[in-house]
C-alpha positions as CSV (number, residue, x, y, z in Angstrom):
1,M,-0.7,15.7,-16.6
2,T,-3.1,18.2,-18.2
3,R,-4.7,20.9,-16.1
4,G,-8.0,18.9,-16.2
5,Q,-6.3,15.7,-15.0
6,L,-4.6,17.6,-12.2
7,R,-7.9,19.1,-11.1
8,D,-9.6,15.7,-11.2
9,T,-6.8,14.1,-9.2
10,E,-6.9,16.9,-6.6
11,E,-10.6,16.5,-6.3
12,L,-10.4,12.7,-5.9
13,A,-7.6,13.1,-3.2
14,N,-9.6,15.7,-1.3
15,N,-12.7,13.5,-1.4
16,M,-10.7,10.6,0.1
17,I,-9.5,12.9,2.9
18,T,-13.0,14.4,3.5
19,E,-14.5,10.9,3.7
20,N,-11.7,9.8,6.1
21,E,-10.9,6.8,4.0
22,K,-9.0,4.1,5.9
23,I,-5.5,3.2,4.9
24,Y,-4.5,-0.4,4.7
25,A,-1.0,-1.9,4.4
26,K,0.1,-5.5,4.2
27,E,3.1,-7.5,3.1
28,S,2.0,-9.6,0.1
29,N,3.4,-12.3,-2.1
30,L,5.0,-10.4,-5.0
31,A,3.5,-12.6,-7.7
32,I,0.0,-12.3,-6.2
33,A,0.3,-8.6,-5.6
34,K,1.3,-8.0,-9.3
35,T,-2.1,-9.4,-10.4
36,I,-4.1,-6.7,-8.5
37,Q,-6.0,-4.6,-11.1
38,G,-5.0,-1.0,-10.9
39,L,-2.0,-1.5,-8.7
40,R,0.6,1.2,-9.2
41,A,4.4,0.8,-9.0
42,M,7.5,2.6,-10.1
43,F,8.7,0.7,-13.2
44,E,12.4,1.3,-12.5
45,E,12.1,0.0,-9.0
46,T,12.8,-3.6,-7.9
47,Y,10.4,-4.8,-5.2
48,P,11.2,-7.5,-2.6
49,D,9.2,-10.6,-2.1
50,P,7.1,-10.2,0.0
51,V,6.2,-6.6,-1.1
52,R,4.3,-4.1,1.0
53,V,1.0,-3.1,-0.6
54,V,-0.7,0.1,0.6
55,S,-4.4,0.7,-0.3
56,V,-6.9,3.5,0.4
57,G,-10.3,2.3,1.4
58,I,-10.0,-1.4,0.4
59,P,-8.4,-4.0,2.6
60,V,-5.3,-5.5,0.9
61,E,-6.7,-9.0,1.8
62,N,-9.8,-8.3,-0.3
63,L,-7.6,-7.3,-3.2
64,E,-5.5,-10.5,-2.9
65,K,-8.7,-12.7,-2.8
66,D,-10.1,-11.0,-6.0
67,P,-7.2,-9.4,-7.8
68,L,-9.2,-8.9,-11.1
69,N,-11.9,-6.8,-9.3
70,T,-11.9,-3.4,-10.8
71,A,-12.6,-1.6,-7.4
72,A,-8.9,-0.9,-7.0
73,L,-9.1,1.3,-10.2
74,E,-11.3,3.7,-8.2
75,T,-8.7,4.3,-5.4
76,S,-5.0,4.3,-4.7
77,V,-3.3,0.9,-4.5
78,E,0.5,0.9,-4.6
79,F,3.6,-1.0,-3.9
80,C,5.6,0.6,-1.1
81,G,9.4,0.1,-1.4
82,G,9.9,1.5,2.1
83,T,10.2,4.8,3.8
C-alpha cells in the first residue's frame, strides 16, 4: 500500500469505530456468499460450506438478498475461516 492508501484506510477504519458501526456475522451458503460484491477473502484459503461472513454496518442477510448491490464496496465484508 502507498502512504496515501494507508492513510485513507486508517481514516475509514477510524470513522467506522467513531460511528460505532454494528458488526454482523452469519453462516452463509458458499456459492451465494461468493457472489457478494466487494467480499474479501484470502485467495490461498479454502473455505467451508457454509462459510462465515462478517460485515461491518450491513446485515449479511441484506447482502445475500442483493449480492450485486455495491454498498458492500464501502465497508468491510469478509469470509471468516475461524478464530
